[in-house]
C-alpha positions in Angstrom: -16.9 11.5 -0.8 -17.0 9.6 2.4 -14.2 10.4 4.9 -11.8 7.4 5.5 -10.6 6.8 9.1 -6.8 7.3 9.4 -6.1 3.7 10.3 -8.2 2.3 7.4 -6.1 4.1 4.8 -2.8 1.9 5.4 -3.8 -1.8 5.1 -0.4 -3.5 5.5 3.3 -2.9 4.8 4.6 -4.7 1.7 7.8 -6.5 2.8 9.7 -8.0 -0.2 13.4 -8.1 -1.2 12.8 -5.1 -3.5 11.0 -3.1 -0.8 13.9 -3.8 1.7 16.5 -2.5 -0.8 14.3 0.5 -1.5 14.1 1.3 2.2 17.8 0.8 2.8 19.2 2.7 -0.3 16.4 5.2 -1.2 14.3 5.8 2.1 11.2 4.6 0.3 8.6 2.4 2.1 5.8 0.4 0.4 2.3 0.0 1.8 -0.9 -1.6 0.6 -3.6 1.2 0.9 -7.3 1.6 0.6 -8.3 1.7 -3.1 -10.1 5.1 -2.7 -7.3 6.8 -0.7 -5.6 9.7 -2.4 -2.0 10.9 -2.0 -2.8 13.6 0.5 -4.7 11.1 2.8 -1.8 8.5 2.6 0.8 11.2 3.4 -1.3 12.4 6.5 -1.7 8.8 7.7 2.0 7.9 7.5 3.0 11.1 9.3 0.4 10.6 12.0 0.9 6.8 12.6 4.8 6.6 12.3 5.6 10.2 13.3 7.8 10.9 10.4 8.0 13.5 7.6 6.9 12.5 4.1 8.6 14.0 1.1 6.7 12.3 -1.7 4.0 9.6 -2.3 3.7 7.6 -5.5 0.7 5.4 -6.0 -0.1 2.7 -8.4 -2.9 0.1 -9.1 -1.5 -3.5 -9.1 -3.6 -5.5 -11.5 -5.3 -8.9 -10.5 -3.3 -11.9 -11.5 -5.0 -14.7 -13.4 -4.2 -18.3 -13.3 -5.2 -21.3 -15.5 -5.9 -25.0 -14.9 -6.8 -26.7 -18.0 -9.5 -24.7 -19.8 -10.5 -22.8 -16.7 -9.4 -19.3 -15.8 -9.3 -18.1 -12.1 -8.0 -15.2 -10.0 -4.8 -15.9 -8.2 -4.8 -12.5 -6.5 -7.2 -9.6 -6.5 -6.4 -6.0 -7.6 -5.0 -3.7 -5.0 -3.4 -0.3 -4.7 0.1 0.3 -3.7 1.8 3.4 -2.3 5.5 4.1 -2.3 6.3 6.7 0.5 9.7 8.5 0.3 11.1 9.9 3.6 14.0 12.3 4.3 17.4 10.7 4.6 17.7 11.1 8.4 14.3 9.3 9.1 13.2 5.7 9.1 10.1 3.7 9.9 11.2 1.1 12.6 8.4 -1.4 11.4 10.5 -2.3 8.5 13.9 -2.4 10.2 13.2 -5.6 12.3 
């Protein structure tokens, strides 16, 4: 398996109303990650980039969404991998608290 660079693992933070509530109440942060990244690599990337301790990492594949115009089907969004990172209660990621 090819080694992934640490900054290629985390693609972008997912900032939604639900992720804002999760970060405030449960100390969980949501990221889009590389599809071939595993939980150990995601944990290491978050710890190195944001200088926090990671308690747990959950990952899931978000399926592609299809749309329809008349008889024609098309892809509205592509498939991507999401990671929910849990931190200890005394730590936060300032990127989400702007």
